[in-house]
C-alpha positions in Angstrom: 202.6 119.2 207.2 204.7 120.6 204.4 203.1 121.9 201.2 204.4 120.3 198.0 203.6 121.0 194.4 204.3 118.2 191.9 204.2 118.9 188.2 203.8 115.9 185.9 205.0 116.4 182.3 204.8 113.6 179.6 205.9 113.5 176.0 202.9 111.5 174.8 199.2 111.0 175.3 199.0 108.3 172.6 196.7 105.3 173.2 199.2 103.0 171.4 202.4 101.6 172.9 205.5 103.7 172.0 208.8 105.0 173.3 208.3 108.2 175.4 209.6 110.1 178.4 208.2 111.7 181.5 209.4 114.4 183.7 208.4 115.4 187.2 209.1 118.6 189.2 208.7 118.7 192.9 208.6 122.1 194.6 208.7 122.6 198.4 209.7 125.6 200.4 211.5 127.2 197.5 213.5 124.1 196.6 213.1 122.2 193.3 213.8 118.6 192.5 213.2 117.3 189.0 213.9 114.1 187.1 213.4 113.0 183.5 213.0 109.3 182.6 212.7 107.5 179.2 210.4 104.5 179.0 209.6 101.9 176.3 206.3 100.5 175.2 203.9 102.6 177.2 200.5 104.2 176.5 199.9 107.8 177.4 197.8 106.8 180.4 200.5 104.4 181.7 203.1 107.1 181.1 201.4 109.7 183.3 200.7 107.1 186.0 204.3 106.0 186.1 205.4 109.6 186.3 203.0 110.2 189.3 204.2 107.0 191.1 207.9 107.9 190.6 207.4 111.5 191.8 205.4 110.3 194.9 208.2 107.8 195.7 210.5 110.8 196.3 208.3 111.9 199.2 209.9 110.9 202.6 207.3 112.3 205.0 203.6 113.0 204.9 202.7 116.3 203.1 199.9 118.3 201.7 200.4 117.7 198.0 199.0 119.4 194.9 199.6 117.3 191.7 199.6 119.4 188.6 198.8 117.4 185.5 197.0 117.6 182.1 195.6 114.1 182.6 191.9 113.9 183.4 192.4 110.1 183.4 194.8 110.3 186.4 192.9 113.1 188.2 189.4 111.4 187.8 190.8 107.9 188.5 192.3 109.1 191.8 188.8 109.7 193.0 187.7 106.2 192.1 190.5 104.3 193.8 188.7 103.5 197.0 185.7 102.1 195.1 187.9 100.0 192.8 189.8 98.7 195.8 186.6 97.7 197.6 185.4 95.9 194.5 188.6 93.9 194.2 190.2 96.3 191.7 187.3 95.9 189.3 185.1 98.5 187.6 181.5 98.9 188.8 180.3 96.6 186.0 182.7 93.9 187.1 185.1 94.3 184.3 188.8 94.2 184.9 190.5 97.5 185.6 193.0 98.7 183.0 196.4 99.5 184.4 195.4 97.8 187.7 199.0 97.4 188.9 199.7 101.1 188.4 196.5 102.1 190.2 197.6 99.9 193.1 201.0 101.4 193.1 199.5 104.9 193.1 197.1 104.1 195.9 200.0 102.8 198.0 202.3 105.9 197.5 199.4 108.4 198.1 198.2 106.9 201.4 200.2 109.0 203.9 199.5 112.3 202.2 196.7 114.8 201.7 196.5 115.0 197.9 194.5 117.0 195.4 194.8 117.2 191.7 194.8 120.3 189.6 194.2 119.7 185.9 195.9 122.3 183.8 198.1 122.7 180.7 201.7 121.4 181.2 202.9 123.2 178.0 204.9 125.8 180.0 206.9 123.0 181.5 207.2 120.7 178.5 210.3 122.1 176.8 213.5 120.4 177.7 215.3 122.3 180.4 212.4 124.6 181.4 211.1 124.8 184.9 
């Protein structure tokens, strides 16, 4: 399987709904693909999840993927997906899962891949036009 690095860069980490953008960069065998998308009325958590789903939708065959992000929410949540799915997409205490539709989308696009998350600063990639 191919090795792929995916970098997720977001303009906001705000808990309140706002206009924002995300950018992903896919790197595989020396080739780079990137895209920037503006979105309306999203929280910081929704923004990084939408970015991850959009980046993963670019994958056309199974791969070994490292997702680079500054979001502990995304990285830690990834490890809980199987439990949430088993529990009917609810938390351990039975409460509804926030951003359930995005977690379901993420689970679906990650399935054919071997994925790990690396939480690190995305500051070197956050300026417009830098790669």
